[in-house]
N, CA and C atoms as an extended XYZ file, in Angstrom:
261
Properties=species:S:1:pos:R:3:atomname:S:1:resname:S:1:resid:I:1 pbc="F F F"
N       129.026      109.205      113.538 N   MET     1
C       127.648      108.529      113.826 CA  MET     1
C       127.301      107.961      114.988 C   MET     1
N       126.405      108.369      116.129 N   GLU     2
C       126.598      107.630      117.066 CA  GLU     2
C       125.899      106.103      116.789 C   GLU     2
N       126.695      105.089      117.875 N   THR     3
C       125.478      103.311      116.970 CA  THR     3
C       124.024      103.233      117.814 C   THR     3
N       124.320      103.773      118.752 N   LYS     4
C       123.407      103.909      120.361 CA  LYS     4
C       121.893      104.843      119.248 C   LYS     4
N       121.604      105.580      118.116 N   ASN     5
C       120.691      106.110      117.188 CA  ASN     5
C       120.527      104.441      116.441 C   ASN     5
N       121.076      103.757      116.031 N   LEU     6
C       120.643      102.521      114.783 CA  LEU     6
C       119.827      101.788      115.496 C   LEU     6
N       119.126      101.347      113.979 N   LYS     7
C       118.329      100.317      114.429 CA  LYS     7
C       118.887       99.589      113.056 C   LYS     7
N       118.561       98.602      113.673 N   TYR     8
C       119.683       97.259      113.416 CA  TYR     8
C       118.027       96.725      112.181 C   TYR     8
N       118.146       96.509      111.144 N   TYR     9
C       117.217       95.404      110.377 CA  TYR     9
C       117.253       94.338      109.520 C   TYR     9
N       116.548       93.172      109.259 N   SER    10
C       117.094       92.723      108.416 CA  SER    10
C       116.174       91.588      107.518 C   SER    10
N       116.389       91.234      106.668 N   GLU    11
C       115.532       91.200      105.539 CA  GLU    11
C       115.558       89.323      104.773 C   GLU    11
N       115.378       88.441      105.218 N   LEU    12
C       114.851       87.305      105.031 CA  LEU    12
C       115.536       87.247      103.397 C   LEU    12
N       115.427       86.605      102.652 N   GLN    13
C       115.525       86.097      100.547 CA  GLN    13
C       115.879       84.975      100.898 C   GLN    13
N       115.609       83.953       99.370 N   PRO    14
C       115.273       83.269       99.003 CA  PRO    14
C       116.969       82.179       99.460 C   PRO    14
N       118.053       83.356       99.147 N   THR    15
C       119.356       82.887       99.366 CA  THR    15
C       120.158       83.558       99.789 C   THR    15
N       120.261       84.546      100.637 N   MET    16
C       120.963       85.468      101.422 CA  MET    16
C       120.002       86.335      101.828 C   MET    16
N       120.705       86.690      103.996 N   VAL    17
C       120.804       86.995      104.890 CA  VAL    17
C       121.315       88.780      104.520 C   VAL    17
N       120.529       89.925      104.628 N   THR    18
C       121.805       91.114      104.767 CA  THR    18
C       120.879       92.452      105.787 C   THR    18
N       121.731       92.622      106.301 N   THR    19
C       121.855       93.379      108.092 CA  THR    19
C       122.011       94.987      107.096 C   THR    19
N       121.375       96.069      107.298 N   ILE    20
C       121.163       97.242      107.174 CA  ILE    20
C       121.118       97.939      108.105 C   ILE    20
N       122.268       99.020      108.568 N   GLN    21
C       122.404      100.817      109.550 CA  GLN    21
C       121.329      101.730      109.408 C   GLN    21
N       119.874      101.669      110.258 N   ILE    22
C       120.007      103.142      109.650 CA  ILE    22
C       119.414      103.863      110.862 C   ILE    22
N       119.258      104.787      110.625 N   SER    23
C       119.024      105.984      111.708 CA  SER    23
C       117.650      106.144      112.459 C   SER    23
N       117.107      106.864      113.065 N   ASN    24
C       115.723      106.706      113.598 CA  ASN    24
C       115.473      107.577      113.002 C   ASN    24
N       115.969      108.787      112.542 N   ASN    25
C       114.973      109.509      111.508 CA  ASN    25
C       115.019      108.896      110.147 C   ASN    25
N       115.939      107.768      109.988 N   LEU    26
C       115.371      107.996      108.993 CA  LEU    26
C       113.686      105.877      108.663 C   LEU    26
N       113.837      105.721      110.433 N   GLN    27
C       112.835      104.404      110.260 CA  GLN    27
C       111.953      105.434      111.007 C   GLN    27
N       111.275      106.663      110.939 N   GLU    28
C       110.540      107.106      110.977 CA  GLU    28
C       110.051      108.111      109.791 C   GLU    28
N       110.891      108.004      108.826 N   GLU    29
C       110.498      108.155      107.614 CA  GLU    29
C       110.362      106.803      106.761 C   GLU    29
N       110.662      106.095      106.593 N   LEU    30
C       110.147      104.559      105.816 CA  LEU    30
C       108.942      104.866      106.633 C   LEU    30
N       108.787      104.534      107.943 N   SER    31
C       107.531      105.064      108.163 CA  SER    31
C       106.152      105.721      108.136 C   SER    31
N       106.692      106.808      108.624 N   LYS    32
C       105.403      106.793      107.646 CA  LYS    32
C       105.015      106.494      105.688 C   LYS    32
N       105.417      106.789      105.569 N   ARG    33
C       105.587      105.620      104.563 CA  ARG    33
C       104.861      105.141      104.052 C   ARG    33
N       104.868      103.933      105.097 N   LYS    34
C       104.346      102.696      104.184 CA  LYS    34
C       102.667      102.658      104.331 C   LYS    34
N       101.660      102.031      103.164 N   LEU    35
C       100.739      102.386      103.046 CA  LEU    35
C        99.643      101.106      103.801 C   LEU    35
N       100.238      101.137      104.380 N   PHE    36
C        99.589       99.687      105.035 CA  PHE    36
C       100.192      100.167      106.369 C   PHE    36
N        99.603       99.324      107.851 N   ASP    37
C       100.579       98.538      108.980 CA  ASP    37
C       101.859       97.976      108.134 C   ASP    37
N       101.890       96.582      108.218 N   ARG    38
C       102.030       95.946      108.259 CA  ARG    38
C       103.784       95.188      107.075 C   ARG    38
N       103.527       96.384      105.974 N   GLU    39
C       104.440       96.865      105.399 CA  GLU    39
C       105.436       96.516      105.579 C   GLU    39
N       106.513       96.005      104.741 N   THR    40
C       108.215       95.679      105.604 CA  THR    40
C       108.551       96.675      104.779 C   THR    40
N       109.818       97.106      105.686 N   TYR    41
C       110.653       98.127      105.006 CA  TYR    41
C       111.125       97.841      103.008 C   TYR    41
N       111.565       96.719      103.832 N   GLU    42
C       111.701       96.383      102.072 CA  GLU    42
C       110.657       96.915      101.016 C   GLU    42
N       109.224       96.932      101.084 N   GLU    43
C       108.570       97.260      100.584 CA  GLU    43
C       109.003       98.406       99.841 C   GLU    43
N       108.453       99.798      101.144 N   VAL    44
C       109.058      100.489      100.861 CA  VAL    44
C       109.773      101.517       99.714 C   VAL    44
N       110.989      100.858      100.491 N   ILE    45
C       111.803      101.823       99.887 CA  ILE    45
C       111.994      100.409       98.112 C   ILE    45
N       111.597       99.658       98.197 N   TRP    46
C       110.863       99.117       96.559 CA  TRP    46
C       110.205      100.050       95.596 C   TRP    46
N       108.937      100.842       96.647 N   ASN    47
C       108.038      101.169       96.164 CA  ASN    47
C       108.513      103.055       95.838 C   ASN    47
N       109.782      103.081       96.607 N   LEU    48
C       110.300      104.817       96.400 CA  LEU    48
C       111.747      104.593       95.050 C   LEU    48
N       111.934      103.530       95.192 N   MET    49
C       112.950      103.223       94.250 CA  MET    49
C       112.379      103.393       91.819 C   MET    49
N       110.666      101.966       92.474 N   GLU    50
C       110.323      103.102       91.543 CA  GLU    50
C       110.151      103.664       90.247 C   GLU    50
N       110.267      104.225       91.235 N   ASP    51
C       110.040      105.622       90.512 CA  ASP    51
C       111.561      106.512       89.534 C   ASP    51
N       111.993      105.836       89.757 N   THR    52
C       113.385      105.817       89.312 CA  THR    52
C       114.156      104.793       88.447 C   THR    52
N       113.490      103.372       88.011 N   MET    53
C       113.416      102.612       87.619 CA  MET    53
C       112.951      102.096       85.513 C   MET    53
N       113.938      101.865       85.022 N   GLU    54
C       113.362      102.193       83.371 CA  GLU    54
C       112.061      101.363       84.019 C   GLU    54
N       111.561      101.177       83.085 N   LEU    55
C       110.577      100.448       82.507 CA  LEU    55
C       110.544       99.192       82.255 C   LEU    55
N       110.013       98.086       82.162 N   ASN    56
C       110.598       97.390       81.433 CA  ASN    56
C       109.739       96.670       79.498 C   ASN    56
N       110.372       96.220       79.003 N   GLU    57
C       109.457       96.462       77.259 CA  GLU    57
C       108.136       96.377       77.329 C   GLU    57
N       107.617       95.343       78.707 N   GLN    58
C       105.839       95.138       78.260 CA  GLN    58
C       105.502       96.699       78.724 C   GLN    58
N       105.482       96.479       79.375 N   SER    59
C       105.066       97.695       79.700 CA  SER    59
C       105.517       98.954       78.945 C   SER    59
N       106.026       98.914       78.210 N   LYS    60
C       106.649      100.323       77.212 CA  LYS    60
C       105.796      100.070       76.375 C   LYS    60
N       105.231       98.479       75.725 N   LYS    61
C       104.656       97.950       74.067 CA  LYS    61
C       103.031       97.948       74.773 C   LYS    61
N       102.319       98.562       76.207 N   GLU    62
C       101.539       98.462       76.780 CA  GLU    62
C       101.011      100.341       76.823 C   GLU    62
N       102.195      101.133       77.376 N   ILE    63
C       101.991      101.919       76.772 CA  ILE    63
C       101.569      102.891       75.092 C   ILE    63
N       102.245      101.868       74.933 N   GLU    64
C       102.652      102.605       73.035 CA  GLU    64
C       101.249      101.794       73.177 C   GLU    64
N       100.418      100.999       73.126 N   GLN    65
C        99.070      101.238       72.508 CA  GLN    65
C        98.269      101.819       72.967 C   GLN    65
N        98.185      102.226       74.733 N   ALA    66
C        97.095      102.953       74.772 CA  ALA    66
C        97.133      104.667       74.028 C   ALA    66
N        98.637      104.766       74.083 N   ARG    67
C        98.685      106.305       73.129 CA  ARG    67
C        98.407      106.335       71.804 C   ARG    67
N        98.070      104.901       71.261 N   ALA    68
C        97.627      104.400       69.981 CA  ALA    68
C        96.265      104.898       70.550 C   ALA    68
N        95.225      103.819       71.363 N   GLU    69
C        94.221      103.575       70.824 CA  GLU    69
C        93.460      105.306       71.131 C   GLU    69
N        95.006      106.236       72.537 N   ILE    70
C        93.463      107.533       72.453 CA  ILE    70
C        94.013      108.759       71.085 C   ILE    70
N        94.893      107.937       70.468 N   ARG    71
C        95.135      108.916       69.412 CA  ARG    71
C        94.264      108.256       67.979 C   ARG    71
N        93.934      107.857       68.042 N   ASN    72
C        93.033      107.223       66.936 CA  ASN    72
C        91.297      106.936       67.649 C   ASN    72
N        90.837      107.919       68.599 N   SER    73
C        89.655      107.574       69.260 CA  SER    73
C        89.422      106.567       69.406 C   SER    73
N        89.466      105.287       70.462 N   LYS    74
C        89.350      104.154       70.470 CA  LYS    74
C        89.549      104.231       72.070 C   LYS    74
N        88.320      105.195       72.480 N   TYR    75
C        88.496      104.821       73.756 CA  TYR    75
C        87.049      105.804       74.388 C   TYR    75
N        86.552      105.615       75.742 N   VAL    76
C        85.881      105.814       76.405 CA  VAL    76
C        85.161      107.188       77.464 C   VAL    76
N        84.740      108.391       77.298 N   LYS    77
C        84.794      109.126       78.098 CA  LYS    77
C        84.765      108.630       78.961 C   LYS    77
N        84.674      109.020       80.870 N   LEU    78
C        84.770      109.340       82.289 CA  LEU    78
C        82.756      108.937       82.234 C   LEU    78
N        82.302      109.796       82.200 N   ASP    79
C        80.633      110.403       82.248 CA  ASP    79
C        80.120      109.030       82.048 C   ASP    79
N        80.579      108.557       79.857 N   GLU    80
C        80.271      107.702       79.241 CA  GLU    80
C        80.769      106.812       80.042 C   GLU    80
N        81.350      106.435       80.309 N   ALA    81
C        81.544      105.043       81.191 CA  ALA    81
C        80.799      104.454       82.775 C   ALA    81
N        80.496      105.805       82.906 N   LYS    82
C        79.534      106.158       83.828 CA  LYS    82
C        78.493      105.473       84.193 C   LYS    82
N        77.739      105.905       82.655 N   LYS    83
C        76.467      106.071       82.354 CA  LYS    83
C        75.886      104.583       81.467 C   LYS    83
N        77.686      104.278       81.238 N   ARG    84
C        76.813      102.801       80.839 CA  ARG    84
C        76.907      101.363       81.724 C   ARG    84
N        77.722      102.146       83.061 N   LEU    85
C        77.610      101.726       84.229 CA  LEU    85
C        76.758      101.631       85.402 C   LEU    85
N        75.879      102.694       84.699 N   GLY    86
C        74.823      103.488       85.649 CA  GLY    86
C        75.568      103.295       87.154 C   GLY    86
N        76.733      104.731       87.399 N   ILE    87
C        76.411      104.993       88.823 CA  ILE    87
C        76.579      106.731       88.517 C   ILE    87
């Protein structure tokens, strides 16, 4: 791999500094995935990793509570919510 085609990025963290090398192609792909202009590449990478990460116990509990509410018909349909809110 030619080093002239690599970009260098470093991210300051409270306890450490890490520098990584990425290709121009990867940098372009990460840039396309930014949700807003000032989003850091670290934020983009965390967002990509989120899909493969295990849910924490609080999230699992909330999901199960929501499923129980649906099973027990304790929800409001979108049309009814709009009507109540005058939308």
